[in-house]
C-alpha positions as CSV (number, residue, x, y, z in Angstrom):
1,X,-0.6,3.1,-12.7
2,X,0.0,5.9,-10.2
3,X,-1.6,8.5,-12.6
4,X,-4.8,6.4,-12.6
5,X,-5.1,6.7,-8.9
6,X,-7.3,9.7,-8.9
7,X,-9.9,10.5,-6.2
8,X,-12.7,9.8,-8.8
9,X,-11.2,6.3,-9.6
10,X,-10.6,5.4,-5.9
11,X,-14.0,6.6,-4.7
12,X,-15.6,4.9,-7.7
13,X,-13.9,1.6,-6.7
14,X,-14.9,2.0,-3.0
15,X,-18.4,2.9,-4.1
16,X,-18.7,-0.4,-6.0
17,X,-17.3,-2.4,-3.1
18,X,-19.8,-0.8,-0.7
19,X,-22.6,-1.3,-3.1
20,X,-21.8,-5.0,-3.3
21,X,-22.4,-5.3,0.5
22,X,-25.7,-3.3,0.6
23,X,-29.1,-4.5,-0.3
24,X,-30.0,-2.9,-3.6
25,X,-26.7,-1.1,-3.7
26,X,-25.5,-2.6,-7.0
27,X,-28.7,-1.7,-8.8
28,X,-28.6,1.8,-7.5
29,X,-25.0,2.3,-8.7
30,X,-25.8,0.8,-12.1
31,X,-28.9,3.0,-12.5
32,X,-26.9,6.1,-11.6
33,X,-24.2,5.3,-14.1
34,X,-26.7,4.5,-16.8
35,X,-28.6,7.8,-16.3
36,X,-25.4,9.8,-16.5
37,X,-24.3,10.7,-20.0
38,X,-20.6,11.2,-19.3
39,X,-20.1,9.0,-16.2
40,X,-20.5,10.1,-12.6
41,X,-18.5,13.0,-11.3
42,X,-17.0,13.0,-7.9
43,X,-19.8,15.0,-6.2
44,X,-22.4,12.6,-7.6
45,X,-20.4,9.6,-6.5
46,X,-20.0,10.9,-3.0
47,X,-23.8,11.6,-2.8
48,X,-24.5,8.0,-3.8
49,X,-21.7,6.7,-1.6
50,X,-23.1,8.4,1.5
51,X,-26.7,7.3,0.7
52,X,-25.6,3.6,0.5
53,X,-23.4,3.9,3.6
54,X,-26.3,5.3,5.6
55,X,-28.3,2.2,4.9
56,X,-25.6,0.0,6.6
57,X,-24.9,-0.4,10.3
58,X,-21.2,0.4,10.1
59,X,-18.7,0.8,7.3
60,X,-14.9,0.6,7.4
61,X,-12.8,2.1,4.7
62,X,-9.2,1.1,4.5
63,X,-6.7,2.8,2.3
64,X,-3.1,1.7,2.2
65,X,0.0,3.8,1.2
66,X,-1.7,7.2,1.1
67,X,1.8,8.7,0.7
68,X,2.0,7.1,-2.8
69,X,-0.9,9.0,-4.2
70,X,0.1,12.1,-6.2
71,X,-0.4,15.1,-3.9
72,X,-3.3,16.6,-5.9
73,X,-5.2,13.2,-5.9
74,X,-4.4,12.7,-2.2
75,X,-6.0,16.1,-1.3
76,X,-9.1,15.4,-3.4
77,X,-9.4,11.9,-1.9
78,X,-8.9,13.1,1.7
79,X,-11.5,15.9,1.2
80,X,-13.9,13.2,-0.1
81,X,-13.2,11.0,3.0
82,X,-13.9,14.0,5.2
83,X,-17.3,14.6,3.5
84,X,-18.2,10.9,3.9
85,X,-17.3,11.0,7.6
86,X,-19.3,14.2,8.1
87,X,-22.4,12.9,6.3
88,X,-22.2,9.3,7.3
89,X,-21.0,9.1,10.9
90,X,-21.3,5.3,10.9
91,X,-18.1,5.3,8.8
92,X,-14.7,4.4,10.2
93,X,-11.5,5.2,8.3
94,X,-8.2,3.3,8.5
95,X,-5.3,4.9,6.5
96,X,-1.7,3.9,6.2
97,X,1.2,6.1,5.0
98,X,4.6,7.3,5.8
99,X,5.0,9.9,8.5
100,X,5.7,12.9,6.2
101,X,2.0,13.1,5.2
102,X,0.7,13.3,8.8
103,X,0.2,17.1,8.6
104,X,-1.8,16.7,5.4
105,X,-4.0,14.1,7.0
106,X,-4.6,16.4,10.0
107,X,-5.5,19.3,7.7
108,X,-8.1,17.3,5.9
109,X,-9.4,14.9,8.5
110,X,-10.0,15.2,12.3
111,X,-7.1,16.3,14.3
112,X,-6.2,14.0,17.1
113,X,-7.1,10.8,15.2
114,X,-5.5,7.7,16.6
115,X,-2.0,7.2,15.3
116,X,0.1,4.1,15.5
117,X,3.7,4.4,14.5
118,X,5.1,1.2,13.1
119,X,8.9,1.0,13.1
120,X,10.5,-1.6,10.9
121,X,12.7,-4.2,12.7
122,X,16.2,-3.8,11.4
123,X,17.1,-7.5,11.9
124,X,14.1,-8.5,9.8
125,X,15.1,-6.1,7.1
126,X,18.7,-7.3,7.1
127,X,17.6,-10.9,6.8
128,X,15.3,-10.1,4.0
129,X,17.9,-8.1,2.0
130,X,20.6,-10.7,2.5
131,X,18.2,-13.4,1.2
132,X,17.1,-11.3,-1.8
133,X,20.7,-10.5,-2.8
134,X,21.8,-14.1,-2.3
135,X,18.9,-15.4,-4.3
136,X,19.3,-13.1,-7.2
137,X,20.1,-15.6,-10.0
138,X,20.0,-12.9,-12.7
139,X,23.2,-11.2,-11.6
140,X,26.7,-12.1,-12.5
141,X,28.2,-13.6,-9.3
142,X,31.6,-11.9,-10.0
143,X,30.0,-8.5,-9.8
144,X,28.7,-8.7,-6.2
145,X,31.5,-8.8,-3.8
146,X,30.9,-9.4,-0.1
147,X,32.0,-5.8,0.6
148,X,29.5,-4.5,-2.0
149,X,26.7,-6.6,-0.6
150,X,27.4,-5.5,3.0
151,X,27.6,-1.9,1.8
152,X,24.2,-2.1,0.1
153,X,22.6,-3.7,3.1
154,X,24.2,-1.2,5.5
155,X,23.0,1.8,3.4
156,X,19.4,0.5,3.1
157,X,19.3,-0.2,6.9
158,X,20.5,3.4,7.6
159,X,17.8,4.8,5.3
160,X,15.0,2.7,6.9
161,X,16.1,3.6,10.5
162,X,15.8,7.3,9.6
163,X,12.1,6.9,8.7
């Protein structure tokens, strides 16, 4: 669920994934969690995260759909990523998200990061939508007229071209 996508949960998940790839990393993470009485907080996780990353030659962190994180969680997560990059320069970050969060990314991470704008192909979207509408067995065939179908597809294409 979206509310569960907090910085603590995401960093915790990434920490576990990094630990799996590092010699002794899993044991170190398990020990840290066993020693803590209430679970690790974000600063403790980040400290452990950076320690494990430093033991590796290079680490790539990929996070998809940053725009789908709740704004308060996104800010905490981006601050966490900035700390990781600053303390473990062997880390590379790859993030995806819709264009409207670019300013927020710039505020939290290094300005001038490489940006690749991906524009959806309108013909591909139209083919996909047509197939989905035509394959929808759950709808009453009398409800979807050809004009309605074309209107739906046209509206969605207009919205995606404005992105």
